[in-house]
N, C-alpha and C positions, 0 to 999 in steps of 0.2 A: 445376564450378565451386563454390568455398567459398562459405558463407553470408556475408556482409560483414554485420558489427554495429557498430554505435554504440551504446555502453553510458552511461547516465545515473546517474550516483551510483555511481561505478565503486570506489570506496573504502569504501563501507557495506557492509554485512551480505549483501545482496543482489548486488550486485557483486561481491565476491569467491567469490560461491557460482558465480554466472555464469562469472566468469574461470577458475575450477577446471572448468567442464564444457568451456570452448572450450580450456582447456589439456590437455584429456584427448584432443580429437578436432581435433586440428591440420590434419587433412586435409579436416573438413567445415567449419570455422568461420574466420573472418578478422577480427581486430578492427581495424575501419578508424578509429573514432574514442571518445576516453574523455573524460568530463567528471566532476569532482569539485567538491564544496562548497567546501572551505577544507583537506584534506589534502594538500600540496603534496607531500610525501616519499613520501605511500603511492602518488600518480599519477606522480611521477619513476620509480619501482619497476616500476609497470605498464607504463609507456612502454619503458622499458628493455627487457623483456620481449617485450610483445607486438608493439611498433614500429606504431602506429597513425599513419597520415597526420598525424591532427589530434587537439589535446586543448582542454579548455575547463577554466578555473579560475572560479568562479564568484563567490567571495568578493570584493567589491569593493577592500578593504582588501590583500588578496594579490595580487590580479590583474596591476598594475602590475610587479611584480619578477618576473613567472613569465615565461620567453622561451621561443621556440622552440628555441633550443639547448641550454637546461637541462634540457629535456623530450625532445629530441631527435626532432622533430617538424617536419614541414614547417610548420604552422600551429598558432597558438594563438589561442584565442578567451577574450576576458575579459569579465568583468562579468556582471550578472543578466542579461543578453541572449545572453552567450554560447553557453549551450547552445542557445539557440534558434538561432543562426546556425549553428551546428554540424551539426544534423541538417538543416538545409534545404540548405547548400553541400555536405557531405559525400557521396557515393556511396555508397548502402547498399541491403540488402535489408530489414533490420529494424532498430528502435530499440527496444531494452530500457530502458524508464523504471523507475528504481528512485531517484530523488531523493526524500528524504522531506519532505512537506509540500507546501503550497501551489505554493511555486516551480517543481514539475514540470508544471503547468497549461500555461504557454506553449510549451514544447517539444514535448509532446504534440500540442498542435494543430498546430504546426508541422510536425512528421514527418506526421501525416494529410493535410495539406494540400498536404505535397509528395509525396504518395502512396506513403509509406513504410510497410511494416506496423508495426504496434506489440503489442510483448509487455509490457503493464501490470503493475508491479511495486507501486507506490506507489496508494493508494487514494485520496489527495485528490484529484486531476483530476477523477474520475468522482464522487465525492460532491460536489465544488463545482459542477461543472458537465457531469454527466452528458449531459444534453440536448443540451448543445451538440458535445461530444465525440460523441456517437454520432451525431447528425444529418450532422455532418461526415465520418463515417467512413462512413456510406452513402452520403453524396453523391459522395465521391471511390473508392467501391470498394474501402475498405482494411479489410482485418479487426483486430480490435483482439482479442489473444490475452491472456486471464488468466494472472497468474504466481503470484498468492496462492494457496497450498495446497487452502484450500476452493473458490474459485472454478475453479481447473485441475480439481479434482474434480467441481465441476457439469458444467463443460464437456465432460468426457468421458463422465459419463453420459447425457449429452442426445444424445449424437452419433448421427444417425440418426432422433431423435425427433422429432416435431411439437410447437410451443409449446403448442397446445391440449390436448395430452397430458398436460403437467404439472399435477400436482394440488397439489402442495406442495414447495417446497425445505428442507431440513433442513440449516442451517449449522451444524456443531458447533463447539463451545468448550471449551477445557482447563478454564475456571473461573480460570485464572490462579495465583500463588503463595497466594491467600487464600480460595479455595473454601471455604465453610463455617466461617470464621472469623468469630466474634463481630465485628460492626460497633463496637461501642462501644471494642473492643479494637486498632483500627487508627489511633488518632488519630495516634501518633506512630511510622507507618512511614517509613524512610528509602527515600532513590531507589534504593540499594542492593539494598534487600529487595523494592521491587516490580519493580524489573529482575532478579529471579532468577526467570524462568519456568521451570517444573515439566518442561516436554517440550520445548520449542523453544528453539533458540539466534538470538534476534533483536537486534536493535539497539535503543538504550535507549527510544526514544520509543515505538516499538511494543510494546515490553515491559510498558513503563507502561499504556498503552493496553490490553493484553490485561489487566493486574491489575484493571483498572474496568471492564471489559466494553466500553471506548467502540470497541475496537479490532471486535468481532463488531457493534455498530451501523452503524460505516462499513462494513463489509462487505454488510449489508442494502442498504444504500442503493448500493452498487456492483454488485450482484447484480441490483438492478432496471433497472439500464440495461443491463448487460452482457448480459441474457438476455431482455430486455423482457418482465417479469414484475411482475404486480402486487403491492403490497404486504404486503396478506394472504394471498398464497401462499409467503410468506418466514417461516421462523421458526428460533429457535434453540434446541438441545438441549446440554446440558452433557455432555461426554463426557470424562472427565478423562484418559483413557488416549492420546487424540490419534491413535488408530491409524485410525479411519475420518475422513477428512478433509472428507465432506459426504455427502449424499446426496438423490435425489431420488424422490419419490413421485408415480405415476403413477395416472390417473383409473381404470384397471383395479383398483387397489390394491396394485399391485408396487412395491416400491421396490430402486434399484440404489445400492448404496454403493461408494465408492471407500476400498481401505483401502491403506497404504504406510506406510515410515519416516517419522520423523519428520526429514526432509532436503531443504531448499528445493530441492536439486539436481536432484531429479526433476520438479518443475513448471517448473523452469527448462529443463530438456533438452526436456521436451515441447512448450513455447512457441516453442524454437527449431527444432526440428525438424519441428513440426506440418506438413503431415499424416501425416509420416512416424512410427513409433516406431522408436527405436535403442536398442540394448542397452547399458543401464547398467553400468557399472562398480562402483556404490557397492553397500553392503552391502543385502542385501534382508529383506523381513518374513518370519518363521519362524512362520507359523500353529500350530505344536506348540509353541511356548514363548511366545508372546505373552499377557499375562494376561486375564484376563475384561473383557469389554466391557460399561461400564454408562453410563447414560442418565436425566438429571435434566432437569426444566423449571429454567429459569433464574429467579431471584427478584428483581423488579425494585426492592425495598425493599434489598436488598443489592448490587444493581447500577444504581443510579438513572440510569448513562450510557446503559445500553442504553434504557433506556425515553427519554431524551431523544431519542436519536438518530431513534428509531423516531417520535416526536413531529414532528421536524424534516424527515423523509422524509414524513410525512404533510402537512405543511404544504406543501412544494416551494417553487418559487421561489429565493429567496436563502437561506432558512432553512438548507440542508444546508451552505452554505457559512460563514453564521456559526456554526453548530454547529462545525465543523472550524476554524475561525480560533481560536474563544475556546480550544477544547480544547488545540491547539497552545500556545499562549501560556501557558494553565494549567498544562500539563506542564512546558512550560521553567520556567516558576517554581516548580514543584514540585522539580524535579532541580537546581535551583540554591537550594534551602532556602529560599525564600520565601512556600512556600504549602504547609500541610498536605494532605496526601494526600485526606483525606476531602472538602476542600474545593473540589477539581477539579470536581467536578459542581456546586458550587453556581456557580461562575464561569460554567460554561457554561450553566445553567438561565437565570441572570440576563441573558445576553446573548441569549438564544432569546425570553426575553419582552421586552425593553427596546431591541434594535436593530432598527429598521425593515428590513423584508425585500423587495425587489424583487420583483414577480410575473414579469417577463419576464427570462427569461436568455439574457444575452449576454455576450460576454467583459468589455465594461465593467461590466456592472452587477455580474458576480461579483466582479470586482477589488473594486470600491467595497465590498460587503457584506464581502468578505474583509479589507478595511482597516478599515472599522466594527466589525467583530466582535474584531478584534486592538484597537484602540484603547480600544474598550469593557474588555475583559478585563483589559488593563493598570491602566486607571483603579480600576476595580473591586478589583484585587489592591492596588494602591499606598493607596488608600484605606482597604483593610480592616486594612492595615498587615500586619507580619511576626508571624504567630501560630503560628509552628513551636514 
């Protein structure tokens, strides 16, 4: 039998890569559900090719005009709760969650509570509500499989190892497009410059997060929950070549590193076929032609967002949700030309300092913290005025 897949965020960068994997293995994978936020035309093309039984369009303003006939599916789910209903009602073996932002939390929880295996590509659910998600996954006996290249690397390195044998997890970071650039020269950076990642082809929001290194801060929080590891056992190392996707150091002094090409189809395929490995048709890494590998410690003064993420992880409770919400709002304002690049961290820091964080992590408290973080960030940006 083919593995039945529901793909959330199907028209984004990860979604398209996942469909490329499915396209190459039609005898292994069946796409039974697709969900997109607002790209109706992209969703139509995907439905026409993969013939899922159901589809969802999340954008409330577009949802009324999207019909089952237009998408050539049996059922259309609409609005903010559409993706959640899709994963509950559609029969599937795995849900690949690639919806950017906190909007992905509800469908991920719904997938777990309906007993479906989850391949998690978006960081925000674990960042905002990692305790809730992992406790529900344990209760339901549902695996949560990482799709991020870094977390997939860690996951593969710790197979067959005991958690108490882990001494340190080393998350690698390229440093983004502005690594080692004088911070004083970065005030006029444009969204296009920030999105021009040196080694990975990613969506706009994730690319900006990589430029600020917030992406790596979110990955630290994500790794804490995925691998049940304390914050002080997770570190970041700058590795501009992006060939080593992450490393795990063990108590005996040995380090296992995962090397591979900068192609998201590799970790996507591993998550979809786990615990099996399937021959990949993508270009492989040639050890004889790759450049020398270099490593450096991150500079917190150069990357204040990394420091803020680690602070939020240390505080716990609703602090990571506030961090994530304020960052999403600030990055959106930057991409729209309403906030300078260097002030993204200012917005996030102010939100962490001034928004009250709940101690108890439930779905309701996390949603309240998320909303409060967004409200504060919007007000902070509006009051600051356009200083681009």
